[in-house]
C-alpha positions as MATLAB code, in Angstrom:
seq = 'XXXXXXXXXXXXXXXXXXXXXXXXXXXXXXXXXXXXXXXXXXXXXXXXXXXXXXXXXXXXXXXXXXXXXXXXXXXXXXXXXXXXXXXXXXXXXXXXXXXXX';
ca = [
     -11.930    9.356    3.599;
     -11.670    5.693    2.544;
      -9.730    3.473    4.967;
      -8.803    0.898    2.322;
      -7.406    3.606    0.050;
      -5.440    5.220    2.882;
      -3.842    1.914    3.880;
      -3.156    0.975    0.233;
      -1.338    4.278   -0.301;
       0.754    3.709    2.819;
       1.791    0.106    2.078;
       4.936    0.946    0.049;
       6.160    3.268    2.811;
       5.362    0.698    5.509;
       7.290   -1.965    3.614;
      10.242    0.380    3.227;
      10.282    1.205    6.944;
       9.980   -2.485    7.797;
      12.934   -3.401    5.542;
      15.070   -0.734    7.209;
      14.129   -1.989   10.672;
      15.023   -5.566    9.740;
      18.338   -4.582    8.151;
      19.333   -2.716   11.319;
      18.000   -5.313   13.790;
      15.600   -2.753   15.239;
      12.268   -3.427   16.898;
       9.585   -0.761   17.464;
       7.275   -0.286   20.414;
       5.167    2.696   19.295;
       3.104    3.149   16.130;
       1.546    6.438   15.019;
      -0.874    7.423   12.270;
      -0.526   10.984   11.006;
      -3.268   12.756    9.106;
      -3.127   16.209    7.546;
      -6.498   17.794    6.834;
      -7.477   20.171    4.041;
      -6.885   23.142    6.358;
      -3.329   21.746    6.934;
      -4.003   20.929   10.584;
      -2.209   17.800   11.768;
      -3.908   15.041   13.728;
      -2.239   11.945   15.114;
      -3.251    8.766   16.850;
      -0.675    6.537   18.519;
      -0.452    3.196   20.225;
       2.208    1.705   22.471;
       2.605   -2.045   22.075;
       3.088   -4.324   25.074;
       6.358   -5.666   23.707;
       8.742   -4.460   20.993;
       8.331   -6.137   17.610;
       9.528   -5.936   14.039;
       6.615   -7.962   12.666;
       5.264   -6.428    9.449;
       1.771   -7.839   10.018;
       1.602   -6.073   13.394;
       2.734   -2.803   11.810;
       0.132   -2.966    9.052;
      -2.687   -4.018   11.399;
      -1.963   -1.298   13.974;
      -1.680    1.428   11.340;
      -4.992    0.316    9.861;
      -6.693    0.435   13.242;
      -5.256    3.861   14.049;
      -6.380    5.300   10.716;
      -9.873    3.848   11.201;
     -10.116    5.845   14.428;
      -8.610    8.960   12.862;
     -10.972    8.902    9.884;
     -14.018    8.464   12.139;
     -12.931   11.436   14.241;
     -11.760   13.941   11.630;
     -13.154   12.835    8.260;
     -11.360   13.565    5.003;
      -7.580   13.660    4.962;
      -5.365   15.512    2.548;
      -2.163   13.600    3.365;
      -1.261   10.657    5.538;
       1.844    9.289    7.145;
       2.982    6.706    9.636;
       5.686    6.634   12.266;
       7.341    3.990   14.388;
       9.256    4.926   17.513;
      10.520    3.462   20.724;
      13.174    1.696   18.697;
      15.295   -0.962   20.333;
      18.331   -2.728   18.969;
      17.719   -6.425   19.442;
      21.100   -7.791   18.274;
      21.942   -9.425   21.599;
      18.372  -10.251   22.589;
      17.794  -13.916   23.364;
      14.585  -15.663   22.448;
      12.565  -17.650   24.949;
      13.211  -20.850   22.982;
      16.934  -20.584   23.709;
      16.209  -21.069   27.410;
      13.682  -23.870   27.074;
      15.539  -26.205   24.733;
];
């Protein structure tokens, strides 16, 4: 039921997912918070970002915001999880600075 505790418990998993994304040159566009209640029902909240990213700060912030909503709506959670989707390989993606310099 405590947002800070939920996010703190998820941080190692978020870091692991982020490291895997970076190592594979993948960006995500969708972020989901998954909560399992005491009765084992599953509730999720998701957000689609305007542009794909692999920024860890964005991942952590969005997960925190989604869990804040989820906790307000459903209360106590038994288990939590997070998911990124809408993955894009950005190996050949050019940055805007390449065109303006």
